[in-house]
C-alpha positions in Angstrom: 15.7 -7.6 -20.0 13.0 -8.4 -22.6 11.1 -10.5 -20.0 11.3 -7.8 -17.4 10.0 -5.1 -19.8 7.1 -7.3 -20.9 6.1 -7.9 -17.3 6.0 -4.2 -16.7 3.8 -3.7 -19.8 1.4 -6.4 -18.5 1.2 -4.8 -15.1 0.5 -1.3 -16.5 -2.2 -2.6 -18.8 -3.8 -4.6 -16.0 -3.8 -1.7 -13.6 -5.4 0.6 -16.2 -8.2 -1.8 -17.1 -8.9 -2.8 -13.6 -9.4 0.8 -12.7 -12.8 0.8 -14.5 -15.8 1.4 -12.4 -16.9 -1.6 -10.3 -20.0 -3.5 -11.2 -21.4 -6.8 -12.6 -19.7 -7.9 -15.8 -21.6 -8.8 -19.0 -20.9 -11.3 -21.7 -20.3 -14.0 -19.2 -20.2 -16.6 -21.9 -16.6 -15.4 -22.5 -15.7 -17.2 -19.3 -16.7 -20.7 -20.6 -13.5 -22.6 -21.3 -12.8 -24.4 -24.6 -11.0 -27.6 -25.6 -11.4 -30.9 -23.9 -7.8 -31.1 -22.7 -7.8 -27.7 -21.1 -11.1 -28.2 -19.4 -10.3 -31.7 -18.2 -7.1 -30.2 -16.6 -9.1 -27.7 -14.5 -8.9 -24.8 -17.0 -5.2 -24.6 -16.1 -3.7 -24.0 -19.6 -2.2 -20.6 -19.9 1.4 -21.9 -19.6 0.7 -24.9 -22.0 -1.4 -23.3 -24.7 -0.2 -25.8 -27.2 -3.3 -26.8 -29.1 -5.7 -24.5 -31.1 -7.6 -23.6 -27.9 -4.6 -21.4 -27.2 -6.5 -18.8 -29.2 -8.8 -18.6 -26.1 -6.4 -19.3 -23.3 -3.2 -17.5 -24.3 -2.6 -16.3 -27.9 1.2 -16.2 -27.3 1.2 -20.0 -27.3 0.5 -20.0 -31.1 4.2 -19.3 -31.8 4.9 -22.9 -30.6 3.1 -24.5 -33.6 5.1 -26.0 -36.4 2.1 -27.4 -38.4 -1.4 -26.3 -39.3 -3.8 -27.5 -36.6 -7.5 -27.3 -36.4 -9.9 -28.1 -33.5 -13.6 -28.4 -33.1 -15.4 -28.9 -29.8 -18.9 -29.3 -28.5 -19.9 -28.7 -24.9 -23.1 -30.3 -23.7 -23.7 -27.7 -21.1 -26.5 -27.1 -18.5 -30.0 -28.3 -19.4 -30.5 -27.6 -23.2 -27.7 -25.2 -23.4 -24.7 -25.9 -25.6 -21.4 -24.3 -26.5 -19.4 -24.9 -29.7 -15.9 -23.8 -30.6 -13.9 -24.1 -33.8 -10.3 -22.9 -34.2 -7.4 -23.1 -36.6 -3.7 -22.1 -36.3 -1.5 -21.4 -39.3 2.3 -21.1 -38.6 4.3 -19.1 -41.1 7.8 -17.6 -41.3 6.3 -14.3 -40.2 4.7 -15.7 -37.1 1.6 -17.8 -36.3 -1.9 -16.8 -37.1 -5.1 -18.1 -35.5 -8.8 -17.8 -36.1 -11.7 -19.1 -34.1 -15.5 -18.9 -33.7 -17.5 -19.8 -30.6 -21.3 -20.0 -30.3 -23.5 -20.5 -27.3 -27.1 -21.5 -27.6 -29.8 -21.4 -24.8 -32.1 -23.8 -26.5 -35.9 -23.0 -26.6 -37.1 -20.6 -23.9 -40.9 -20.4 -23.2 -42.4 -16.9 -23.4 -45.4 -15.9 -21.2 -47.4 -12.8 -20.9 -50.1 -12.5 -18.2 -49.7 -16.3 -17.6 -50.5 -17.0 -21.2 -48.0 -19.1 -23.2 -47.0 -17.2 -26.4 -44.5 -19.7 -27.8 -40.8 -20.2 -27.6 -37.8 -17.9 -28.4 -34.1 -18.4 -28.5 -31.1 -16.7 -27.1 -27.5 -17.0 -28.2 -24.0 -15.5 -27.8 -21.1 -15.7 -30.2 -17.6 -14.4 -30.6 -15.2 -14.4 -33.6 -11.5 -14.1 -32.9 -8.3 -13.5 -34.9 -5.0 -13.9 -33.2 -1.3 -13.6 -33.9 1.9 -14.6 -32.1 5.6 -14.2 -32.8 8.8 -15.5 -31.2 11.0 -13.2 -29.2 14.2 -15.3 -29.3 14.3 -19.1 -29.1 12.2 -19.7 -25.9 9.8 -16.7 -25.6 6.8 -15.5 -27.5 4.3 -12.7 -27.4 0.8 -12.8 -28.9 -2.5 -11.0 -29.1 -6.0 -11.4 -30.3 -9.0 -9.3 -31.3 -12.6 -10.4 -30.7 -16.0 -9.4 -32.1 -18.8 -10.2 -29.7 -22.6 -10.5 -30.3 -25.4 -11.4 -27.8 -29.0 -11.8 -28.7 -32.2 -12.5 -26.7 -35.3 -12.7 -28.9 -35.2 -9.3 -30.8 -32.7 -7.6 -28.6 -29.0 -7.6 -29.6 -25.8 -6.4 -28.1 -22.4 -5.9 -29.8 -18.9 -5.4 -28.5 -15.2 -6.0 -29.1 -12.2 -6.9 -27.0 -8.5 -7.7 -27.0 -6.4 -10.3 -25.3 -2.6 -10.2 -24.9 -0.3 -13.0 -23.8 3.2 -14.1 -23.1 4.8 -17.5 -23.1 8.3 -18.6 -22.2 10.2 -21.9 -21.7 12.6 -21.8 -18.8 14.9 -24.6 -19.9 16.5 -25.6 -23.3 14.6 -29.0 -23.2 11.3 -27.1 -23.1 10.0 -29.1 -20.1 9.1 -26.1 -17.9 7.1 -23.2 -19.2 5.4 -20.1 -17.8 2.7 -18.0 -19.3 0.5 -15.0 -18.6 -2.5 -13.5 -20.3 -4.7 -10.4 -20.0 -8.2 -11.2 -21.3 -11.2 -9.2 -22.5 -9.7 -5.7 -22.6 -12.3 -3.5 -24.1 -15.3 -1.1 -23.6 -18.5 -2.0 -21.9 -20.9 -4.0 -23.9 -24.4 -2.5 -24.3 -27.4 -4.8 -24.1 -31.0 -4.0 -23.7 -30.3 -0.3 -22.8 -27.7 -1.3 -20.2 -24.0 -1.3 -20.5 -21.9 -3.8 -18.5 -18.1 -4.2 -18.4 -16.6 -7.2 -20.0 -15.3 -10.1 -17.8 -11.7 -8.8 -17.7 -9.2 -11.1 -16.0 -5.5 -11.6 -15.6 -4.0 -15.1 -15.6 -0.6 -16.5 -14.9 0.7 -20.0 -14.7 3.3 -22.7 -15.0 3.5 -26.1 -16.6 6.1 -28.8 -15.9 6.6 -32.0 -17.9 8.1 -35.0 -15.9 8.5 -37.7 -18.5 5.0 -39.0 -19.3 3.4 -36.9 -16.6 2.6 -33.2 -16.9 1.4 -30.8 -14.1 0.0 -27.3 -14.5 -1.1 -24.5 -12.2 -2.7 -21.2 -12.9 -3.7 -18.2 -10.8 -6.5 -16.0 -12.0 -7.6 -12.5 -10.9 -11.0 -11.6 -12.4 -12.6 -8.2 -12.4 -14.6 -7.6 -9.2 -14.1 -11.2 -8.0 -11.7 -13.0 -5.7 -8.4 -14.5 -7.0 -8.6 -18.2 -7.5 -6.3 -21.1 -8.5 -6.5 -23.9 -11.1 -4.6 -27.1 -11.2 -4.3 -29.9 -13.7 -2.4 -33.1 -14.5 -2.0 -35.4 -17.5 -0.6 -38.9 -17.6 0.4 -40.2 -21.0 0.1 -43.9 -21.5 2.3 -44.7 -24.5 1.6 -42.5 -27.5 -2.1 -43.3 -27.8 -3.9 -42.5 -24.5 -3.8 -39.6 -22.0 -5.7 -39.5 -18.7 -6.4 -36.1 -17.2 -7.8 -34.5 -14.1 -7.8 -31.1 -12.4 -9.4 -28.5 -10.1 -11.0 -25.6 -11.8 -11.0 -22.9 -9.1 -14.7 -23.2 -8.4 -14.4 -26.0 -5.9 -15.0 -28.5 -8.7 -12.9 -31.5 -9.7 -12.6 -32.1 -13.4 -11.6 -35.2 -15.4 -11.1 -36.4 -19.0 -9.1 -38.3 -21.4 -7.6 -38.1 -24.9 -7.0 -40.7 -27.6 -4.4 -40.0 -30.3 -4.5 -41.7 -33.7 -1.8 -40.6 -36.1 -2.2 -36.8 -36.4 -5.7 -36.7 -34.8 -6.8 -36.5 -31.2 -10.3 -37.1 -29.8 -10.7 -35.5 -26.3 -13.3 -35.8 -23.6 -13.8 -33.8 -20.4 -16.3 -33.9 -17.6 -17.1 -31.0 -15.2 -19.7 -31.5 -12.4 -22.0 -28.5 -11.9 -23.6 -29.5 -8.6 -27.4 -29.0 -8.7 -27.2 -27.8 -12.3 -26.0 -31.1 -13.6 -22.7 -31.4 -15.4 -20.8 -30.2 -18.4 -19.5 -32.7 -20.9 -17.2 -31.7 -23.8 -15.9 -33.5 -26.8 -13.1 -32.2 -28.9 -11.5 -33.3 -32.2 -8.2 -31.9 -33.3 -6.1 -32.5 -36.5 -2.6 -31.7 -37.4 -1.4 -31.2 -41.0 
């Protein structure tokens, strides 16, 4: 009954938000995935959501945590652009709390006026997020997050805020099969340089299945004003030290990566080709306390 009720709530919220006027969405940096494991597995992570990047993918996943975990990642993105993410999860007897910060930098951009070079300027985007998740019984959890958003190009700035909500559920007592769903970027238009654009609202749902040392994941995503797409991922654990990963991220791009575990730390790597734009390479380091 609880699950059916929550599905109805998600459907109503999605329908209300999707009813906003059509148009191009702003704050596109909110679509950049975080965490080397998730991005190596094709951004298919809404039903796993079991590392600190869950603050981004599905806040309901935070309820799975038994220990404090922190993660930092650096994305060597297109040209001189970069994207950094840092997050931490704190489980308590009252539920799990999460906090994260992400920052995107354009690097130096040359400025010209009447074909005269006037120097360089910078542009950046950043978002700070607080999240919370609680269990609803032994196998289901519900979570949400609140984001503060800022964008800046030279002297122009834009501010906004948004909410995410998510649900996560194990379908078996052994916790080998899980499903998840998230509604992301629920909020008002963000105004930037005298124009207001809607946030990149999206609805995601997915499933994850663990088969011994192999794990497969699949997501379906419905973005605002765009076509529905699918993401898939797989991970092969080799002993307790090494994990090999690959996926398909829904943009007709294959992804790949690996993770190395040493005691309570994991170093992750992911690679995403960007066709004529080059490629995206991410490094993540996570610790468990």
